[in-house]
Each structure stands twice: as structure tokens, then as C-alpha cells.
N, C-alpha and C positions, 0 to 999 in steps of 0.2 A: 350735810353730806358733801358739799364741795371742800377739797383739801388743797394744800399747797402742792405744786408741781413736784413730783417724785414720790408722793404718796400714792397708795393703791386703794381702790374700791372695787366692789364686785356689782356685777349685774347679772341676771339670770332670765334667759328668754327661751321660749319654745315656739317654733313657727314651721311645724312640719319635720321632715327628715334633719336630723342634726347636722349632717355632712353639709347641707346647703348653707344653713345658718352660719355654722363654724367658718366656712370658706368666706362668706362676705364680711364677718366681723375681724377675721384675721388681717384684712386689708386696711383697716381703719388706723390712722396715725393716733397714738396714745393708747391703744390697746396692746396690753403687754403679753396676755395669755388667753386662749380660749379653750376650754376643755369641754368636750361632748360627754354627755352624761344623762342620768334619769332622775326625776324628781316629780312629786306630787301624788305618789301612789302609797300602797300599804305594805309593800313588801320590802325588806332590808335587804341590801346587797343584791339588787336585782341583776339578772343577766340579760343580754340582748334578745335571746330567745324567749324568756319569760315576759319581758316588756312587749315584744312583737305579737304575742299572743293576745294582747289586749285585756289580760286578766289581772295585771298588777296595779292598774290604775295609775301608773307613772307616764309621764310625757317625755319625749325625746326633747332634751333641753341642751343649751349651751351655757356654761358659767364663764363670764367675761372678767378678766382682771384688766382693770383700766387706770390710767391716770388722769384723774378729774382736772388737772392743770392744762392737759393737752386736748382732751375730748370730754365734753360734759355728757351726764346722764340724758339729757334731753337731746343731744345729737345721736346717742345710741338709740334712743326711743325712735327717732326719726328713720334711721336705718332699719329697725326692727320692722316698722310698719311698712317699709318699701321692700323688704325681704320676702314677704309672703303676702297671701290673700287673707286678711283677718275676718272675713265675712264667711269664710268656709268653716263649717262646725265640724270638728274631728276629723279634718282631711286637709291635704294639701295636694292638689293634682291627684296622681294616681295612688298616692299613700293615703290609706283610709284606716281610721281607728282612733281612739281617744289618745293613743300615744303620739299621735300627730297633731293634737289640739294646738291653738293658739293661746299662748299664756305668758303673762309677765309675772314672775316671782320677785316681789320687792324685798329688800334688805332692810329698809328702814321707813320711817313715816314720810320722810322727803321724797324717797322714791315712789312710794305709793301716791302721794299727791301729784307728783310729776306724771306719772303713769296714767292716772284718772284724767288729768287735764289734758293730756296728748291724745288719749282716746277721744274725749269729748271734742277736741279741736278737729280730729279726723272725721268725726261723725258729722259735725257742723259743716264741714268742707264739701260735703256730698260727693266726695270722690268715688264712693262706691253706691251702687244702687240698693244693695241689701245692708242690713244693720252689721255692725262690727260685733262679733261674738268672742273677741278675746277676753279670757279671764285674767283678772288681777288679784293675786292672792300673796300672803306672806310666804317667804321662802321656807320651803319644807327642808327636810334632810336631802342633800344632793349626793348623788353616787356616780363617780366618773365611769364612763362606759369602757369597755375592753379597749386594750391598747391598739387593736388593729382599726378601730374607729377614730382614733385621734389623728388629725392632720390628713384625713382621708383624701381630700382633694389634692393637696400637695403631693402625696405619696402615689396616688392613683389618677393623674390627670387624663389618662387615655381610655379608662373604662368607659362603657356605654352610658352609665348614669352620669359620670363626670361630664362627658362631652354634650349629652342631650339634656341634662336636667340642671347641673351645677353651673357649667361654662355660660349658658344664656343668662343665668341670673347675675352672674359676675359682669357680663357684657353690658347689662342695663346700669350698673353701678357707676 
């Protein structure tokens, strides 16, 4: 999975609202692009409205293009665990539903092994009093979200959601 500097790899994570996760990963050196989208459901080309209904099976996720020569997949996993509460089943804070589930969609066996080992280390650390419920699954089809969701925090830093939900997560980073 690790490649020479300059080559790109993909990582796909869901940890609640994709606006929060996107904003955190955009700040990581070596991350080239973060695209908010939907994955893991049964509907082709879903819309935000359909995913929000909870009836498509899709999760809100981010697909990250990164340079493994600058940032490792393990480092991205560490950021993922810090970005949300992986013990909350189908929710993050006030966002509730399967579309907000904690999930790692791996792109190859090396990522699967790394994700499982990372989860196991987190569990063994007893950082949380409840069990980690994050799903680890092969990457299904990925559907980019509508354009107005892309770069949401950068474009809308003064909205209530940005100020009171996203910004505090960035401040902890």
C-alpha cells in the first residue's frame, strides 16, 4: 500500500456528518483532496435528501486522496479515531441515523489489516468505557455528494453548525 512520494492512495472514512470529517482531514499535510460523499448503501447515485431519510443504507463519508510518502494510512487512522466517538452506534452527537455510522471502508488488504489492528489497539487502550462499534468493510461504490457539501467549512465558517460543531473539533486537533 505504501508508495513513493508523489503517488496517490485513497482512504474512505465515515464518522458522523461528513462536513466535520472533511474539515479535519483537509488540514493534514500530505492529504491532496477530501471529497464528501455517500457509500455503503443500496441506491445508485443517491441524493442528500435520500441519504438523510435513512432509507438508502448509505453513510456520509469522506474519500481522501493522500500521498503515502507524506502521511501514512496509520496516521490517517489515528486522525479518524480522534475525529469522532467510535462507540456511538449510528450517531454522532445530535446527528442520528445509520447515515452517521462510524465506518472504515478499506481499499485493499493492507488497509483492512491496518484498520483492524488500529481498532484493536484503541480497544485495548481502554480510552472509551464502551466498546468501539466502528464497522470495517471493503469499499463499495462511492458517490460524491452535491457540490454545496464540498469544502463546507471553508465556504461557510460562520454558520451555526460550523461555529458550534465543526470549529470545536478543529480546535482539539
